[in-house]
N, C-alpha and C positions, 0 to 999 in steps of 0.2 A: 887329619888331627887324630892322635894316638894316644889314648889313655889305658894305663893299665891299673884295673880297680881291683886286684888283689894280689898284696904284698906283704911281707912279713919281713921284723928286725928282731934284733938282740931285747925287745920290749915284750917278746914271748918266745917262739921257737926258732927266729933265722939266728944269721951268724954275723951279720952286718948292723953296725949299730945304725939308727934311724937317719942321721947326717950322711952316714957313706950310702945309703938307699938313695936318699935323694941325689947324691953326686953320680952314681951307676944310673939312676933314671934319665938325667940331662945326657949322660952317652951314651944313653942307648936311642936320644932324639925322641923320648916321650913329652907330651904336651903336659899331662896328668897323671900324676900316679896316688891311688888310695893306699895308705898305711893302714891294713887291717889286721894286725896282730889280735892274738886271741883274747878274749874277755878283758881288753883293757885299751886305754889311750895312753898310754904312758909314754910312747915314743912320739907323739903329735909334737910336744912343745919343740924339742929336739929338730924334728923335722922341717918345721916350721922355721925355726932359726937360722937352717942350713941356707934357706935364701935359693938363690940360683933361679933358673930360666922355668923350672918345672913347676906347675900350679899343683900344691897339695889338696888332695880331698880327704877329710878326716874321715876314718873308719873303722871297723873293727869286724871281728868274725865270731859271732856268738855262737857259744856250745848250746846246743838243744837236742831233745831227745823226743823221737816219735814212735810209738809202739815197741819202746824199750831198745830202740836202737840210736846211734848218734847220726846226729844230723849237725849242718853247721849252716848258718844263717848270717850272710853277709849284710853289715848295717852302716849308712852313710849318712853324715848331717846330722846326727843327734846330738841334743845337750847330753853330757856324760853326767852333769851335775843334778839331773833329774831324780829326786828322791826315788821314786819306786826302782828307775833304772838302776842306779846307783847301788841301790842296797842287794841288788840278785847280782850285780857285777862282784861285789864282795862277796857274796855267798858262793859264787861260783868260784872265783880264786882260791877263797879258803879252803873249799873241797879238792881243789888240784893239789895240795899240798899233803893233806890227809893221803890221797888216793895215790900219791907217788911214793908216800912212804910206804903204805900197803904193799907197792909191787914190788919195790927196791928189797922188803922182806921175804915176797914169794920170790924173787929170782935169786934170795940166798938160798933157798929151800931147795933151789934146783940146781943148787953148786956153782952159782955164777957169786964171782967175788967184786959185787959193787955195793957200796955204801952209799947212805942218804947224804952224808957230807960231800962226796965225790958229786952226787947230782945237784946238790944245792950248790955247789962251785961252777959248776958249768953253767946251769941257771943265773946265777949272779942275781942281780934285780929284778929279773924277767918273771914273767908268770910262768910256772912251771908245769913243764909238757913230756907229755912219751918221748919226743925226739931227745930231748936233754938226758932222759934214762937210755937210750938208744946209742947217744954217743957215749955214755959211762959204759955201756957195756962192750962196746968197740974197743976204749981206751983198756978196758982190762983185758982183752984179746979173748973173751968169749964169742965174738963174732967179728968178722974181718970187715963189716962197716956198718954202720948204723942202719941202713936199710932192712938188713937181715934180721933187726928185732922185729920189724913188723910181720910176724907170721904166727901160726898158731902155737908153733913151739914158743913164742916167748911173748910178746905184748901187742898182739894186734887184738881187736876184738873177738873176744872167746878163747884168745890163748893162754897156754898154762900160767902166766903171770899177769895176766888181765886181771885189772879191779875196775868196776863201774865208779861212776861219778856224778853228783849234781847237776843238772843241766836243765834248759827251760823247755818247755812245751812251746813247739813251733807258734803256734797262733797267740802266746802270752808274750812269746819274743816280739812278735810283729805289732801287736799293741802296744807295749812298752817302746817299742823305737818309734813308732808314731806319735804317741803320747810326748815324747823326748823331740818331736820336731823332725824325723829322720825319716830315711826309707830303707826297705832291705831288697834283698835280692837271694834267691836259695844259691848256695854255694854247690859246684862241682856235683850234680843229680846223677848224672851216669858216669862218675868215675870210680874206679876202683871198689871201695866197699860200699859204697853209696850207690849201687845201680838197684838196691832193692827199692828204692823211691818209684811209686807208681805213680802215672798220669793224674789218677783222679783226687791222690793225695795232693799233688801239686796243685791240681785246683780247686781243691779243699782251702788251700793255703792263700792261692789269687783270689777266692772270693772274701777271705776277711783282711786284705790290703797288701798282701804281697807285689811288689812294683816289679821286680826282674828276676830273670835265668839267667844263671852263668851256662851260657852254650860255649863260650871259646874258652878251653882250659885243657893244658896240654896231656892231660889224661883220659880227653874223651875222644872219640874215635869220629872221623869224617862221617860215619854213618850216623852215630849219635849226635852230632853236632847239626845234621840235617833234621832230624825227628824232632830234636830240641827247637830249633826255628820253628818247625810247625806248630809246635806246642804252644810257643811263647805268644804266635801270630794269634794261634785259636783264643787263648786265656787273656789277650791284651797286656802282656808281660814285654817287659825291654829284657832284649835280648843281651846280655852284658859278657864281658872277657876280662881274661886277667891272667897273669903268669903263675901264680900261686908260688912265687918266688921265697924261697928261705935262705937264699946265699949259697956258700960252698955245699949245703945238703941237696939244693936241688942242681948243681951246676950252673949256677947265675943265669937263671933263664930269663931275668927281669925283662919286661918289653916283648916276649916271646908270643904272648897272646894280649890281644887289644879289644878294648870297646870303641865303636866306631863313634865319629862325631854326631851322628844323628840319634846314637842311643845315648850317647852321655848327655845330650841335652834332653831328651825326652825323660832320664832318669831324674835330671836336676827337677823338671817341672812336675814331677809328683811329691815333691816335699810338702807336706800340710802345710796349708797356710795358717797362721794364728786367727785363732777364734775371735 
């Protein structure tokens, strides 16, 4: 069994529509794919309607902040209409727009010829994010490719055009998802800018209901994976895996990293039972 539990579509910052994601998942030989767009489930209906042989696991990548730094939480099988969770998601999405506008203003001040209208056109109906700004920067000729935007010169955390935004405390996020009948896994804790997360911080999240730990991720080395597997074992967390595919932005890597069948069933078994 092959399950990719971390995938994005045009509902947030991926480049392929949800239906095409499902078709690509089938071509990649996947049995399960989790559509985990940022702070939204807007792509789930289209993905489900696409049908096909691949099981859709409803998911989302939830924006969190711990000790003043960005942290991402993967959530699965929750009720997105649960009032408290729905209200927080609306607040997060609204603040994403305010943040993106502020970043565009900062870029203009740095001489980058990018407008909010360009960014909004790229995002379309999707939840706006930094990758949309990066694509606009590349289209303007300020950078050669969107990846070059994610440096301290531009829009990486702490960069010259970076602007913070509203995000959930991870403990609050875990509580909200559990109250909505779902489970959570900490996304890519040893990838890129997330390497600051300590084992002690992960242990505290495990103690309040975190169910999984994303071990198998393209940006995590074999050495880091080995350490994360040991940590997941020590904390009784499910070791999950996902490609974090964003379509053309990540060179179409859907199915490149997966969750084992055993781990997938373990994750499903941790879904809270109704009282």
